[in-house]
NUMI-412617 format. One line per 3 residues: for each residue z negated, y, x of N, C-alpha, C, CB. Coordinates in steps of 0.02 Angstrom, whole numbers, plus 32768, in hexadecimal, padded with zeros to 4 digits. Last residue first. Glycine has a CB too. Layout:
% NUMI-412617
Z/Y/X/Z/Y/X/Z/Y/X/Z/Y/X ~ ...
END
This chain:
% NUMI-412617
458C/BB43/EA8C/456E/BB01/EA89/454F/BAF5/EA45/4539/BAF9/EAC1 ~ 4629/BB93/EA94/45E4/BB95/EA7C/45C9/BB4E/EA77/45E0/BBB9/EA38 ~ 4688/BBA3/EB29/467E/BB85/EAE7/4635/BB89/EAD4/4695/BB3C/EAE7
46FC/BBFD/EB88/46B6/BBF2/EB78/46B0/BBD8/EB31/468E/BC33/EB81 ~ 478B/BBAC/EBC7/476F/BBDC/EB98/4726/BBCB/EB89/4798/BBDF/EB58 ~ 47D6/BB5C/EC17/479A/BB78/EC34/477A/BBAC/EC07/47A8/BB96/EC76
484B/BB1D/EBF3/4849/BB66/EBF0/480C/BB83/EC12/484A/BB7E/EBA8 ~ 48AD/BAA1/EC2B/4867/BAB4/EC27/485F/BAFF/EC29/483F/BA93/EC60 ~ 4912/BA1E/EC24/490F/BA61/EC09/48C5/BA72/EC02/4935/BA67/EBC3
4947/B9BC/ECB4/491D/B9CA/EC79/4925/BA13/EC62/48D4/B9BB/EC88 ~ 498B/B934/ED03/4995/B97B/ECF4/4970/B98A/ECB3/49E0/B98E/ECEF ~ 4970/B8C1/ED81/495C/B8D5/ED3D/4967/B920/ED37/4912/B8C2/ED2E
49A3/B837/EDDE/49AA/B87F/EDD3/4999/B88F/ED8B/49F1/B899/EDE5 ~ 4990/B7B0/EDE2/498C/B7D5/EE21/498D/B821/EE18/49C4/B7C0/EE4D ~ 494F/B724/ED92/4967/B769/ED88/495B/B791/EDC8/4943/B78A/ED4B
4910/B6AF/EDA4/4954/B6B4/EDBE/4971/B6FB/EDB8/4982/B684/ED99 ~ 4898/B6B2/ED63/4897/B6B8/EDAB/48DC/B6BE/EDCB/4875/B67D/EDC8 ~ 48BC/B699/ECDD/48A9/B6DD/ECF2/48AA/B6E6/ED3E/4864/B6ED/ECD9
4950/B634/ECD1/4908/B638/ECDC/48F5/B67E/ECF3/48F1/B603/ED0F ~ 49CA/B628/EC54/49B6/B648/EC93/496A/B649/EC97/49D3/B691/EC98 ~ 4A14/B610/EBDF/4A01/B5D9/EC0C/49F2/B5F3/EC52/4A38/B5A4/EC0F
4A28/B66E/EB82/4A55/B670/EBBB/4A47/B637/EBEC/4A4E/B6B3/EBDF ~ 49C0/B64E/EB2A/4A04/B64C/EB13/4A36/B648/EB4D/4A14/B68A/EAE8 ~ 4950/B666/EB7B/495D/B623/EB62/49A6/B61C/EB4D/492F/B614/EB26
4960/B6F0/EB91/4960/B6C2/EBCA/496F/B67B/EBB3/491C/B6C5/EBEF ~ 4951/B71F/EB0D/4992/B725/EB2F/4996/B6F7/EB6B/499F/B76E/EB44 ~ 48CA/B700/EAF4/48FE/B6E6/EAC8/4942/B6E7/EAEC/4902/B70F/EA88
4888/B74A/EB56/4883/B701/EB57/48BB/B6E1/EB2D/483E/B6E9/EB3E ~ 48A8/B7CB/EB2A/48BD/B7B4/EB6C/48BC/B767/EB6F/488F/B7D1/EBA2 ~ 4868/B7CE/EAAD/48B1/B7D3/EAB1/48CA/B7B9/EAF3/48C7/B81B/EAA6
47E1/B7C6/EAD3/47FE/B792/EAA8/484A/B792/EAAC/47E7/B79C/EA60 ~ 47D3/B83E/EB19/47CB/B7FE/EB3C/47EB/B7C5/EB14/4781/B7EF/EB4A ~ 47E2/B898/EAAF/4812/B898/EAE5/480F/B858/EB0D/4806/B8D4/EB13
4772/B87A/EA62/47B5/B871/EA45/47E9/B86E/EA7C/47C4/B8AA/EA13 ~ 470C/B89C/EABC/4712/B857/EAA4/4757/B84A/EA87/46DB/B848/EA6F ~ 471D/B928/EAD0/4728/B8F8/EB07/4732/B8B1/EAEF/46EF/B8FB/EB37
476B/B999/EA76/473C/B964/EA69/4748/B92D/EA9D/4743/B947/EA1F ~ 477D/BA4D/EA8D/4790/BA07/EA95/4758/B9D8/EA81/47A5/B9FA/EADC ~ 4789/BAD5/EA15/4766/BAB3/EA4C/477A/BA6A/EA50/471A/BAB9/EA43
47B8/BB18/E9A9/47E3/BB18/E9E3/47C3/BAF4/EA1F/47F4/BB5F/E9F7 ~ 4750/BB05/E94B/4795/BAF3/E939/47C1/BAEE/E976/47B1/BB27/E90A ~ 46BC/BABB/E994/46E5/BAF5/E982/472D/BAE0/E976/46E1/BB2A/E9B7
4681/BA48/E9BE/4655/BA82/E9B5/467D/BAC2/E9A7/462A/BA8C/E9F3 ~ 46E4/B9DD/E953/46C1/B9EA/E993/4694/BA26/E988/46F4/B9F6/E9CE ~ 473E/B966/E8F5/470C/B99C/E8F6/46EB/B9A0/E93B/46D6/B98F/E8C0
47DC/B93F/E93D/47AC/B938/E906/477B/B972/E90A/4788/B8F3/E908 ~ 4839/B94D/E9A0/47F2/B948/E9B4/47C5/B932/E97A/47DA/B98A/E9CF ~ 48C7/B8E5/E982/48A2/B923/E978/4859/B918/E98C/48A7/B93C/E92F
494A/B89F/E9EA/4917/B89B/E9B6/48F7/B8E0/E9AE/48E1/B866/E9C7 ~ 49CF/B840/EA31/49B3/B880/EA1D/497D/B875/E9E9/49EB/B8AF/EA01 ~ 4A2B/B7F4/EAB8/4A00/B7F2/EA7D/49E7/B838/EA6D/49C5/B7C3/EA88
4A92/B783/EB17/4A7D/B7C7/EB03/4A52/B7C1/EAC5/4ABB/B7F5/EAF6 ~ 4ADC/B72B/EBA2/4AB4/B72E/EB65/4AA3/B776/EB55/4A74/B705/EB6D ~ 4B38/B738/EC05/4B24/B6F4/EBF2/4AF9/B6F3/EBB3/4AFE/B6D4/EC2B
4BBF/B78D/EC31/4B84/B796/EC08/4B70/B752/EBED/4B90/B7C9/EBCD ~ 4C02/B7A4/ECCF/4BFE/B776/EC97/4BBC/B783/EC72/4C03/B72C/ECAF ~ 4C6E/B81E/ED1C/4C2D/B801/ED0F/4C32/B7D2/ECD3/4BF7/B838/ED03
4CF4/B834/ED3C/4CC0/B85A/ED5E/4C7C/B83A/ED57/4CBE/B8A2/ED44 ~ 4D86/B7DF/ED51/4D45/B7DC/ED2E/4D11/B801/ED58/4D2F/B792/ED22 ~ 4E2E/B7EE/ED2F/4DFA/B800/ED5F/4DB8/B803/ED39/4E0A/B844/ED83
4E83/B762/ECE0/4E67/B7A6/ECE0/4E35/B7B0/ED19/4E45/B7B4/EC9D ~ 4ECB/B6EF/ECC7/4ECC/B70B/ED0B/4EB0/B751/ED0F/4F10/B70A/ED25 ~ 4EC1/B6AF/EC51/4EF1/B6E6/EC54/4EF5/B706/EC99/4EE0/B71B/EC20
4E5A/B656/EC69/4E9D/B63B/EC59/4ED3/B671/EC60/4E9D/B620/EC12 ~ 4DF0/B6AE/EC7C/4E06/B683/ECB3/4E4D/B66A/ECA7/4DD6/B648/ECBD ~ 4DE7/B6E5/EBFC/4DF4/B711/EC35/4E0D/B6E9/EC71/4DB4/B737/EC48
4DC9/B675/EBB0/4E08/B698/EBA4/4E1A/B6C4/EBE0/4E04/B6C3/EB64 ~ 4D4B/B655/EBE2/4D81/B624/EBE7/4DC5/B645/EBDE/4D77/B5ED/EBB3 ~ 4D01/B6C7/EBBF/4D0E/B6B8/EC05/4D48/B687/EC0D/4CCF/B69C/EC27
4D3D/B72D/EB39/4D1D/B6F0/EB50/4D30/B6E0/EB98/4D2F/B6B5/EB22 ~ 4D36/B7DE/EB5E/4D58/B7A5/EB41/4D34/B766/EB5A/4DA4/B7A3/EB54 ~ 4D2E/B890/EB61/4D0C/B84F/EB61/4D38/B81A/EB42/4CC9/B854/EB3D
4D2F/B926/EBB2/4D5B/B8F7/EB8F/4D3D/B8B1/EB98/4DA5/B8FA/EBAA ~ 4CCE/B9B9/EB9B/4CD7/B978/EBBA/4D09/B950/EB90/4C94/B951/EBC0 ~ 4CB9/BA68/EBBB/4CD1/BA31/EB91/4CD9/B9F2/EBBB/4D14/BA43/EB6F
4C64/BB08/EBAB/4C7C/BACF/EBD1/4C91/BA97/EBA1/4C46/BAB6/EC01 ~ 4C20/BBAB/EBC2/4C46/BB7C/EB9A/4C5F/BB43/EBC7/4C82/BB9E/EB77 ~ 4B99/BC26/EBB3/4BCD/BC01/EBD6/4BF1/BBD2/EBA7/4BB0/BBDA/EC11
4AFC/BC7B/EBD1/4B38/BC6C/EBAA/4B6C/BC48/EBD4/4B56/BCAC/EB8D ~ 4A48/BC83/EBBD/4A86/BC88/EBE3/4AC1/BC75/EBB7/4A83/BC5B/EC21 ~ 499C/BCB3/EBC4/49D8/BCA3/EB9D/4A16/BCAC/EBC8/49DC/BCCE/EB5D
4917/BC6E/EC17/494A/BCA3/EC1A/4986/BC8C/EBF2/495D/BCB4/EC64 ~ 4868/BC50/EBED/48AA/BC3D/EC05/48D9/BC79/EC04/48C7/BC04/EBDB ~ 47BB/BC56/EC26/47F1/BC59/EBF5/4834/BC47/EC14/47F4/BC9E/EBD7
4769/BC57/EC94/4755/BC81/EC5C/478D/BC87/EC29/4740/BCC6/EC75 ~ 4726/BC07/ED22/4756/BC04/ECEB/473D/BC2C/ECAF/4762/BBBB/ECD6 ~ 46D2/BBFA/ED8C/46E4/BC3F/ED77/4712/BC40/ED3B/4706/BC62/EDB1
46CA/BB76/EDA6/468F/BB95/ED87/469E/BBDB/ED70/4656/BB95/EDB8 ~ 475E/BB20/ED78/473C/BB4C/EDA7/4701/BB6C/ED83/476C/BB82/EDC4 ~ 47BC/BAE2/ED29/478B/BAB8/ED4D/4766/BAE0/ED83/47AE/BA7C/ED6D
482F/BB69/ED35/481C/BB29/ED17/47EF/BB01/ED45/485B/BB01/ED07 ~ 484C/BBF4/ED2F/481E/BBD8/ED61/4802/BB96/ED46/47E4/BC0B/ED71 ~ 48D3/BC63/ED1E/48B3/BC25/ED08/4887/BC0B/ED40/48E9/BBF0/ECF3
48CB/BD14/ED12/48D5/BCD9/ED3C/48B1/BC9D/ED1F/48BC/BCE7/ED84 ~ 48AA/BD8E/ECD9/48EE/BD76/ECD3/48FE/BD3A/ECFE/491D/BDAD/ECE3 ~ 4827/BDB1/ECD8/484E/BDC7/ED12/4896/BDAE/ED10/482D/BDB0/ED52
47F7/BD77/EC63/47F3/BDC0/EC6B/481F/BDD9/ECA4/47AC/BDD5/EC76 ~ 484B/BCFF/EC05/482B/BD0E/EC45/482E/BD5A/EC52/484E/BCE7/EC7F ~ 482B/BCEF/EB56/4857/BD04/EB8C/482F/BD14/EBCC/4880/BD41/EB78
47D2/BCD3/EAEF/47FA/BC9C/EB0A/4821/BCAE/EB49/482B/BC84/EAD5 ~ 4785/BD28/EAA1/476B/BD13/EAE2/4793/BCDC/EB03/4724/BCFD/EADA ~ 47B8/BD5F/EA31/4797/BD1E/EA28/477B/BD04/EA6A/47C8/BCEB/EA0B
47F7/BDCD/EA62/47BB/BDD8/EA3A/4794/BD98/EA30/47CE/BDF7/E9F7 ~ 4863/BD89/EA9D/4834/BDAF/EAC7/47F2/BDBA/EAA2/4853/BDF3/EADD ~ 48A4/BD5A/EA2E/4885/BD29/EA5B/4854/BD4B/EA8A/48BB/BD04/EA83
48D3/BDD2/E9F8/48A5/BDA9/E9D2/4880/BD78/E9FF/48CB/BD83/E99B ~ 492A/BDFA/EA5E/48F0/BE24/EA4D/48BC/BDFD/EA26/4907/BE62/EA25 ~ 4989/BD94/EA54/4962/BD9B/EA91/4923/BDC4/EA84/498C/BDBC/EAC9
49BE/BDB3/E9D7/499B/BD74/E9E0/496F/BD77/EA1E/49CC/BD39/E9E6 ~ 49F7/BE36/E9F4/49C3/BE2B/E9C1/499C/BDEB/E9CA/49E2/BE2C/E97D ~ 4A5E/BE5C/EA47/4A1B/BE54/EA65/49E6/BE3D/EA34/4A06/BE95/EA84
4AFC/BE09/EA43/4ACB/BE33/EA21/4A87/BE28/EA41/4AC9/BE24/E9D5 ~ 4B48/BDAF/EA82/4B67/BDEF/EA75/4B38/BE20/EA53/4BA4/BDE5/EA4A ~ 4B54/BD23/EAE0/4B22/BD53/EAC7/4B42/BD98/EAC0/4AE5/BD56/EAF7
4B95/BC85/EAC3/4BA4/BCC9/EAD7/4B72/BCF8/EAB8/4BED/BCDD/EAC4 ~ 4BAD/BBDF/EAE7/4B7B/BC10/EAD2/4B8D/BC54/EAEF/4B33/BBFB/EAE9 ~ 4BE2/BB37/EACD/4BF3/BB7D/EADA/4BBA/BBAA/EAC1/4C35/BB90/EAB7
4C1E/BA95/EAF4/4BE6/BAC1/EAE5/4BF9/BB08/EAF5/4BA7/BAAC/EB0B ~ 4C70/B9FB/EAC3/4C6D/BA3D/EAE2/4C2D/BA61/EACE/4CAA/BA66/EACD ~ 4CCE/B96D/EACE/4C8A/B985/EAC2/4C82/B9C6/EAE7/4C55/B950/EAD9
4D4E/B915/EA8B/4D41/B953/EAAF/4CFA/B968/EA9C/4D76/B98B/EA9E ~ 4D77/B867/EA96/4D4F/B89E/EA7A/4D4E/B8DA/EAA9/4D07/B887/EA6D ~ 4DD1/B7DB/EA5A/4DC9/B80E/EA8D/4DA0/B846/EA6E/4E0F/B828/EAA7
4DC6/B78B/E9EF/4DE1/B76C/EA2B/4DD8/B79A/EA67/4E2B/B75B/EA22 ~ 4D42/B77B/E975/4D71/B7A3/E99B/4D8A/B77A/E9D7/4D51/B7E6/E9B3 ~ 4CFB/B712/E93E/4D14/B746/E911/4D49/B771/E932/4CDB/B772/E8F9
4CBA/B6B4/E988/4D00/B6A9/E97A/4D1E/B6DB/E94A/4D0A/B666/E95F ~ 4C3B/B6CB/E9B3/4C42/B6AF/E96F/4C8B/B6A2/E95C/4C24/B6DE/E93C ~ 4C51/B708/EA2C/4C31/B6C6/EA2B/4C39/B6A4/E9E7/4BE7/B6CC/EA3C
4C87/B784/EA01/4CAE/B755/EA29/4C92/B70E/EA25/4CB0/B76D/EA73 ~ 4C1C/B7B9/E9BA/4C5C/B7B2/E998/4C89/B781/E9BE/4C7F/B7F6/E991 ~ 4BBA/B7BE/EA1E/4BB0/B793/E9E4/4BF2/B786/E9C0/4B7E/B7B2/E9B4
4BF4/B821/EA6F/4BEB/B7DD/EA88/4BE2/B7AC/EA4F/4BAE/B7D9/EAB8 ~ 4BE9/B88D/EA18/4C2B/B878/EA2E/4C28/B830/EA49/4C47/B8A7/EA65 ~ 4B60/B899/EA0F/4B86/B886/E9D4/4BCC/B86F/E9E5/4B89/B8C1/E9A3
4B44/B8C0/EA96/4B26/B883/EA78/4B4F/B86C/EA3C/4ADD/B891/EA64 ~ 4B88/B939/EA9D/4B9D/B901/EAC7/4B83/B8BF/EAAC/4B85/B90C/EB10 ~ 4B3A/B980/EA41/4B81/B978/EA34/4B9C/B93E/EA5E/4BA8/B9B9/EA44
4AC1/B980/EA83/4AC6/B959/EA45/4B0F/B94F/EA32/4AA0/B97C/EA0C ~ 4AE6/B9D7/EAEA/4AD3/B993/EAFA/4AD6/B966/EABC/4A8C/B991/EB18 ~ 4AFD/BA4D/EAA3/4B35/BA2D/EAC5/4B25/B9E5/EAD8/4B48/BA54/EB04
4A78/BA66/EA6C/4AB4/BA5F/EA43/4AED/BA3A/EA66/4ACD/BAA3/EA2D ~ 49FA/BA7D/EA9D/4A19/BA3C/EAAC/4A5B/BA32/EA88/49E9/BA04/EA9B ~ 49CD/BAF7/EA6E/49DB/BAF0/EAB5/4A00/BAAF/EAC7/499B/BAF3/EADC
4A09/BAD7/E9CC/49EA/BB09/E9F8/49FE/BAFA/EA41/499D/BB08/E9F1 ~ 4A64/BA86/E992/4A23/BA69/E9A0/49FF/BA95/E9D3/4A2A/BA21/E9BB ~ 4AEC/BA82/E93C/4ABB/BAB6/E94D/4A78/BA94/E954/4AB9/BAEE/E916
4B90/BA50/E94E/4B4A/BA3A/E951/4B1E/BA74/E965/4B42/B9FE/E983 ~ 4C26/BA3A/E8F1/4BFC/BA62/E91D/4BB4/BA4A/E917/4C02/BAAE/E90D ~ 4CAD/B9C1/E8EB/4C71/B9E3/E8D1/4C4D/BA09/E907/4C41/B9B0/E8B2
4D17/B947/E8BF/4D18/B98A/E8DC/4CDD/B9B1/E8C0/4D5C/B9AF/E8CE ~ 4D5F/B8A4/E8D9/4D2A/B8D0/E8BE/4D2A/B913/E8E3/4CE5/B8AE/E8C3 ~ 4E16/B8A2/E8F1/4DD2/B887/E8F7/4D9F/B8B6/E8D8/4DC0/B87A/E93F
4E94/B8D8/E8F5/4E7E/B8BA/E8B6/4E38/B89B/E8B9/4EAF/B885/E8A2 ~ 4EDF/B96F/E92D/4EB4/B935/E93B/4E97/B91A/E8FB/4E7C/B948/E96D ~ 4F37/B9DB/E947/4F46/B9A9/E914/4F20/B968/E920/4F91/B99C/E911
4F15/BA42/E998/4F31/BA07/E9BA/4F42/B9CF/E989/4F00/B9ED/E9ED ~ 4EE7/BA9F/E93A/4F1A/BAB3/E96A/4F3D/BA77/E988/4EFC/BADE/E9A1 ~ 4E82/BA53/E8F7/4EBD/BA6C/E8D4/4EF6/BA7C/E904/4EAC/BAAB/E8AC
4E24/BA3D/E95B/4E43/BA03/E939/4E83/BA18/E916/4E12/B9E3/E907 ~ 4E04/BAC3/E973/4E22/BA9A/E9A8/4E45/BA5E/E98A/4DEC/BA84/E9DB ~ 4DCC/BAE4/E8F8/4E08/BB08/E90E/4E2B/BAE0/E945/4DF7/BB50/E926
4D58/BA95/E8EF/4D91/BA89/E8C2/4DD1/BAAA/E8D9/4D80/BAA2/E87C ~ 4D00/BACE/E94B/4D1B/BA8B/E956/4D5A/BA80/E92D/4CE6/BA56/E944 ~ 4CF2/BB4A/E913/4CFB/BB47/E95B/4D16/BB03/E96F/4CB8/BB55/E980
4CD3/BB34/E891/4D19/BB3F/E89F/4D26/BB41/E8EB/4D31/BB81/E87F ~ 4C4A/BB30/E889/4C6E/BAF1/E887/4CB7/BAF9/E89B/4C6A/BAD2/E842 ~ 4C24/BBB9/E888/4C1C/BB91/E8C5/4C45/BB50/E8C4/4BD4/BB81/E8D0
4C89/BC38/E84E/4C62/BBFE/E83A/4C60/BBCD/E874/4C81/BBDC/E7FA ~ 4CDF/BC9C/E876/4C99/BCA1/E88B/4C6D/BC69/E870/4C7E/BCE2/E875 ~ 4D5F/BC8F/E847/4D57/BCA8/E88B/4D10/BCA5/E8A4/4D6E/BCEE/E88F
4D54/BC69/E7C4/4D6A/BC37/E7F4/4D60/BC4E/E83C/4DB3/BC26/E7E8 ~ 4D23/BCEB/E793/4CFF/BCAC/E78A/4D13/BC78/E7BE/4D0B/BC91/E746 ~ 4D83/BD4D/E7B8/4D3D/BD53/E7CC/4D19/BD10/E7C9/4D1A/BD86/E7A1
4E02/BD50/E788/4DF6/BD27/E7C3/4DAD/BD26/E7D8/4E20/BD40/E7FC ~ 4E0C/BDA8/E71F/4E17/BD61/E711/4E06/BD34/E74C/4E5E/BD56/E6FC ~ 4D88/BE1F/E742/4DCC/BE0D/E731/4DD0/BDC1/E728/4DFD/BE25/E766
4D24/BE9F/E774/4D27/BE6A/E742/4D70/BE5B/E732/4D00/BE7D/E702 ~ 4D21/BF0D/E7C4/4D32/BECE/E7E4/4D36/BE94/E7B3/4D00/BEBE/E819 ~ 4CF2/BF79/E781/4D3A/BF75/E789/4D50/BF33/E7A8/4D53/BFB0/E7B4
4C67/BF76/E78A/4C87/BF58/E750/4CD2/BF52/E755/4C76/BF7E/E714 ~ 4C11/BF50/E816/4C46/BF7D/E7FE/4C6C/BF5A/E7C6/4C76/BF91/E838 ~ 4BB8/BEEE/E836/4BA0/BF33/E83A/4BD3/BF66/E81F/4B8F/BF45/E882
4BF4/BE76/E83A/4BD4/BE88/E7FB/4BBB/BED1/E7FB/4B9A/BE5A/E7EE ~ 4C19/BE69/E8BF/4C4C/BE78/E88D/4C2E/BE91/E84C/4C77/BE3A/E880 ~ 4B9D/BE48/E8F8/4BBE/BE86/E90B/4BF3/BE9A/E8D7/4BDD/BE80/E950
4B86/BDCB/E8BE/4B57/BE03/E8B1/4B77/BE46/E8C1/4B17/BDF9/E8DB ~ 4BED/BD83/E8F5/4BEC/BD8D/E8AD/4BBE/BDC8/E89B/4BD5/BD4D/E889 ~ 4BC1/BD7E/E979/4BFE/BDA4/E969/4C02/BDB3/E91E/4C3C/BD7C/E97F
4B4E/BD2C/E976/4B48/BD73/E986/4B85/BD9B/E970/4B3E/BD7C/E9D0 ~ 4B26/BCAB/E95B/4B57/BCCB/E92E/4B55/BD17/E938/4B49/BCB9/E8E4 ~ 4B01/BC0D/E9AC/4AFA/BC56/E9A2/4B32/BC71/E976/4AFA/BC7A/E9E7
4B0F/BB89/E9CF/4AD8/BB9B/E9A2/4AD0/BBE5/E996/4A98/BB80/E9BD ~ 4B6E/BAF7/E9F3/4B65/BB3F/E9F5/4B31/BB53/E9C2/4BA8/BB64/E9E7 ~ 4BCF/BA70/EA26/4B8B/BA8A/EA20/4B8A/BAD6/EA25/4B5E/BA6B/EA55
4C4A/BA10/E9DB/4C3C/BA4E/E9FE/4BF4/BA65/E9F1/4C6D/BA85/E9E8 ~ 4CB8/B990/E9DE/4C71/B99E/E9D2/4C5E/B9DA/E9FC/4C44/B95F/E9E3 ~ 4D3F/B93A/E9A3/4D2B/B979/E9C2/4CE4/B988/E9AD/4D5B/B9B3/E9AD
4DA0/B8A4/E9BF/4D6A/B8C9/E9A0/4D5A/B909/E9C6/4D2C/B89E/E99B ~ 4E38/B85E/E99C/4E14/B884/E9CF/4DDF/B8AF/E9AD/4E44/B8B0/E9F9 ~ 4E9A/B7FD/E96C/4E53/B7FF/E959/4E2B/B81E/E992/4E38/B7B7/E948
4F35/B85D/E960/4F09/B82A/E97C/4EC1/B832/E963/4F0A/B82C/E9C8 ~ 4F86/B8C4/E937/4F81/B88A/E90C/4F52/B855/E924/4FC3/B86D/E902 ~ 4FA7/B8F8/E9DB/4FB1/B905/E993/4FAF/B8C4/E96C/4FF4/B92A/E987
4FA8/B8DF/EA60/4F6B/B8CD/EA3B/4F72/B8D8/E9F0/4F31/B8F6/EA56 ~ 5015/B912/EA9D/5016/B8CA/EA8E/4FD8/B8B3/EA69/501E/B8A3/EACE ~ 4FF4/B995/EAB8/5027/B987/EA85/502A/B93E/EA70/506A/B99C/EA9E
4F97/B98A/EB25/4F82/B99D/EAE1/4FB4/B98B/EAAB/4F75/B9E6/EADE ~ 4F8A/B909/EB92/4FBC/B93A/EB7B/4FAC/B94C/EB32/5005/B91D/EB81 ~ 4F0E/B8F4/EC04/4F1F/B8E7/EBBE/4F4F/B91D/EBA6/4EDF/B8E5/EB91
4ED3/B8FF/EC81/4F19/B8E8/EC7D/4F2B/B8D2/EC36/4F25/B8AE/ECAE ~ 4E5B/B93D/EC87/4E59/B8F6/EC76/4E9F/B8D8/EC70/4E33/B8EB/EC36 ~ 4E84/B9BF/EC99/4E62/B99E/ECD0/4E60/B952/ECC6/4E1B/B9BA/ECD8
4EB6/B9D8/EC18/4EE3/B9D9/EC51/4EC4/B9B3/EC8C/4EF3/BA21/EC65 ~ 4E3E/B9D1/EBD0/4E73/B9A1/EBC2/4EA5/B99E/EBFC/4E97/B9B3/EB81 ~ 4DFC/BA40/EC07/4DE0/B9FE/EC10/4E14/B9C8/EC03/4DA3/B9F4/EBE2
4E4F/BAA8/EBDA/4E46/BA9D/EC22/4E2C/BA57/EC30/4E18/BAD1/EC41 ~ 4E3A/BA9B/EB50/4E7E/BA92/EB6B/4E79/BA83/EBB6/4EA9/BAD1/EB5F ~ 4DB2/BAB9/EB4A/4DC9/BA77/EB35/4E0F/BA69/EB51/4DCA/BA73/EAE7
4DB0/BB3E/EB74/4D91/BB0B/EB9F/4DA6/BAC5/EB8B/4D46/BB12/EB9E ~ 4DFC/BB7B/EB07/4E0F/BB82/EB4E/4DF2/BB49/EB78/4DF7/BBC5/EB69 ~ 4DBA/BB5C/EA90/4E01/BB4C/EA98/4E15/BB4B/EAE2/4E2D/BB7E/EA72
4D3E/BB95/EAB0/4D43/BB4D/EAA5/4D8B/BB37/EAAD/4D28/BB3A/EA5F ~ 4D61/BC1D/EAB4/4D4A/BBFB/EAF2/4D4E/BBB0/EAEB/4D02/BC11/EB02 ~ 4D7E/BC36/EA2F/4DB4/BC3C/EA61/4DA1/BC18/EAA1/4DC3/BC85/EA70
4D00/BC27/E9F7/4D36/BBFB/E9E2/4D6F/BBFC/EA15/4D50/BC0F/E99D ~ 4CBA/BC8F/EA34/4CA6/BC4A/EA43/4CDC/BC19/EA2E/4C64/BC3A/EA1F ~ 4CEB/BD04/E9FD/4D02/BCF1/EA40/4CEF/BCA9/EA52/4CE5/BD20/EA73
4D17/BCF5/E953/4CDF/BCF5/E983/4CFA/BCDF/E9C7/4CA6/BCC5/E96B ~ 4D9A/BD51/E90C/4D85/BD11/E929/4D4D/BD1A/E95D/4DC0/BCEE/E949 ~ 4DC3/BDCF/E8E4/4D99/BDA8/E8B7/4D7D/BD68/E8D6/4DBF/BD97/E87A
4E0F/BE06/E954/4DD6/BE27/E935/4DA8/BDF7/E910/4DEE/BE5C/E906 ~ 4E72/BDB4/E98C/4E55/BDEA/E9B4/4E16/BE07/E996/4E87/BE20/E9BD ~ 4E97/BD54/E92E/4E85/BD3F/E971/4E5F/BD75/E996/4EC2/BD2C/E997
4EAE/BD9C/E8B6/4E83/BD61/E8B7/4E6A/BD52/E8FD/4EA9/BD24/E89B ~ 4F06/BE00/E8DF/4EC4/BE12/E8C4/4E95/BDD7/E8C7/4ECB/BE2D/E87C ~ 4F76/BDB7/E909/4F51/BDE1/E938/4F0C/BDF2/E920/4F77/BE20/E945
4F79/BD0D/E8D1/4F88/BD53/E8C7/4F5E/BD7C/E8F8/4F7B/BD69/E87D ~ 4FB2/BC85/E933/4F7B/BCA7/E911/4F8F/BCF0/E908/4F38/BCA1/E93A ~ 5012/BBF0/E93A/5010/BC39/E93C/4FD2/BC53/E917/5050/BC57/E91D
502F/BB64/E99E/5008/BB81/E966/5004/BBCC/E96F/4FC1/BB61/E963 ~ 50AD/BAF0/E9C1/5090/BB32/E9D2/506D/BB4E/E995/50C7/BB63/E9EC
END
């Protein structure tokens, strides 16, 4: 049993850290993994997150400066705290890749499993909006949909909508899952990540780079493009300068 002081848990800790603890525990239960039996194991934790709104709110009042401020609001601790609570010995890190943070966390978790670095991984993502400042900045940059609705691949598309939530996956090699009689929801056959490189703007996509990544992952997963039946994409529909 791990104890937290009232001040640490109730005031100094970013709610995102608490949400990661909650959804990871729920995911472990769903995967029939007993947390107490994971102590000392090579279980990796990879958490995608990219906001720090709570820290900004705490900084507005000097009375909030205390010994728990740093660990309560440093993004890496969102992963490290879970590893600490469950006494996990695998890699433990946070990933900030903007909109793709949680997907990159899953990618890194898969790499850790495929490379034999971890035997089990928790891959999670969390985002909580507690301050309007970033949204205001994005509005001024023309990134936000004026009517608060996403209209991806539509001629009316004029931006995206910020949202919040949390979720976690439990990943392990397919052979291990079959041997242990685990319930398998899906199999990840390949994954990849890259950067656009230079395009017509820092936040604008580069179709050639995205096509290159797709081809790379298809080859890795031994999947032909024509075999793909479902595609989920991130498309903001934000106006871009030519």
